[in-house]
C-alpha positions as CSV (number, residue, x, y, z in Angstrom):
1,M,138.5,127.9,119.9
2,A,140.5,126.1,122.5
3,D,137.5,123.8,123.4
4,V,137.5,122.0,120.1
5,P,139.0,118.5,120.4
6,G,141.7,117.4,117.9
7,P,141.3,114.6,115.4
8,T,143.1,112.1,117.5
9,V,140.5,112.6,120.4
10,L,137.6,112.2,118.0
11,A,139.1,109.0,116.4
12,S,139.7,107.4,119.8
13,D,136.1,108.1,120.8
14,Y,134.9,106.6,117.5
15,F,137.0,103.4,117.8
16,Q,136.1,103.1,121.5
17,S,132.4,102.9,120.7
18,Y,133.2,100.1,118.2
19,S,135.4,98.3,120.7
20,V,132.4,98.1,123.1
21,V,130.3,96.5,120.3
22,G,133.1,94.1,119.5
23,L,133.5,93.1,123.1
24,L,129.8,92.5,123.5
25,A,129.9,90.3,120.3
26,L,132.8,88.3,121.7
27,V,131.1,87.8,125.0
28,G,128.0,86.6,123.2
29,V,129.9,84.1,121.1
30,L,131.8,82.8,124.1
31,F,128.5,82.4,126.0
32,V,127.0,80.3,123.3
33,A,130.2,78.3,122.9
34,V,130.3,77.6,126.7
35,A,126.6,76.6,126.7
36,F,127.1,74.2,123.9
37,G,130.2,72.7,125.4
38,A,128.6,72.3,128.8
39,G,125.6,70.6,127.1
40,R,127.9,68.2,125.2
41,L,129.8,67.3,128.4
42,L,126.8,66.9,130.7
43,R,124.3,65.1,128.5
44,P,124.0,61.3,128.7
45,V,125.0,59.4,125.5
46,V,123.0,56.2,125.3
47,P,122.3,55.4,121.7
48,T,119.4,52.9,121.2
49,P,117.7,51.8,118.0
50,E,114.6,53.8,119.0
51,K,116.7,57.0,119.4
52,L,118.4,56.5,116.1
53,L,115.1,56.0,114.2
54,T,113.9,58.9,112.1
55,Y,111.1,60.7,113.9
56,E,108.5,62.8,112.1
57,C,105.4,64.0,114.0
58,G,105.0,60.8,116.0
59,V,104.6,58.6,113.0
60,D,107.1,55.8,112.5
61,P,108.6,55.8,109.0
62,V,107.5,52.9,106.9
63,G,108.6,52.2,103.3
64,E,110.8,54.5,101.2
65,G,111.7,58.1,101.8
66,W,110.1,59.3,98.6
67,A,106.5,60.6,98.8
68,H,104.4,61.8,96.0
69,T,103.0,65.2,96.5
70,Q,100.3,66.8,94.4
71,V,101.5,69.9,92.5
72,R,98.2,71.6,92.9
73,Y,98.9,72.4,96.6
74,Y,102.0,74.4,95.5
75,V,99.9,76.2,92.9
76,Y,97.3,77.2,95.5
77,A,100.1,78.4,97.7
78,F,101.6,80.4,94.8
79,L,98.3,81.9,93.9
80,Y,97.9,82.9,97.6
81,V,101.3,84.6,97.6
82,I,100.4,86.5,94.4
83,F,97.2,87.9,95.9
84,A,98.8,88.6,99.2
85,V,101.4,90.7,97.4
86,D,98.5,92.3,95.5
87,S,97.0,93.4,98.8
88,I,100.3,94.7,100.0
89,F,100.5,97.0,96.9
90,L,96.9,98.1,97.2
91,F,97.0,99.6,100.6
92,P,99.8,102.1,99.9
93,W,98.2,102.9,96.6
94,A,95.0,103.9,98.4
95,T,96.9,106.4,100.5
96,V,98.8,107.8,97.6
97,F,95.6,108.0,95.6
98,A,94.1,110.1,98.3
99,A,96.9,112.7,98.2
100,P,96.3,115.7,96.0
101,G,97.9,115.7,92.6
102,Y,98.5,112.0,92.2
103,G,94.9,110.8,91.4
104,A,94.9,110.1,87.7
105,T,98.4,108.8,87.5
106,T,98.1,106.3,90.3
107,L,94.7,105.2,89.2
108,V,96.0,104.3,85.7
109,E,99.0,102.5,87.2
110,M,96.9,100.5,89.6
111,F,94.5,99.4,86.8
112,I,97.5,98.3,84.8
113,F,98.7,96.3,87.8
114,L,95.3,94.8,88.4
115,G,95.1,94.0,84.7
116,F,98.2,91.9,84.9
117,L,96.9,90.1,88.0
118,A,93.5,89.5,86.2
119,V,95.3,88.0,83.2
120,G,97.3,85.7,85.5
121,L,94.1,84.6,87.3
122,L,92.3,84.1,84.0
123,Y,95.2,81.9,82.8
124,A,95.1,79.8,86.0
125,W,91.3,79.5,85.7
126,K,91.6,78.4,82.0
127,K,94.2,75.8,82.9
128,G,91.9,74.3,85.5
129,V,94.2,75.1,88.4
130,L,91.5,76.6,90.6
131,E,89.4,73.4,90.6
132,W,89.8,71.4,93.8
133,T,89.5,67.7,92.7
């Protein structure tokens, strides 16, 4: 029974492990701060009109900053996300469906889920969202 360490020994080991993590975090923050400070001190600062011009993909900005974007692109992206999430739910369902004792319950749940998705797809189709014009 004499080999069991006391509570103060356990607490010091516990806090020592966190002090190592804290020290590493401090070294990391200092490293980043020194790197940014050195970059600020060593870089040349020569502002010209070309450098101060807004740059976007090699095209010089002309006109106003507002641009009209078609909403249908967002709708296509949203529909893609919906069906990507659908596929994420279908793969685990297939593994659970294969397990003994879960067949009928998971089958009914998945058809309810697919029904909701089918209603959403039917709604999008009726609204004409799926037509690329």
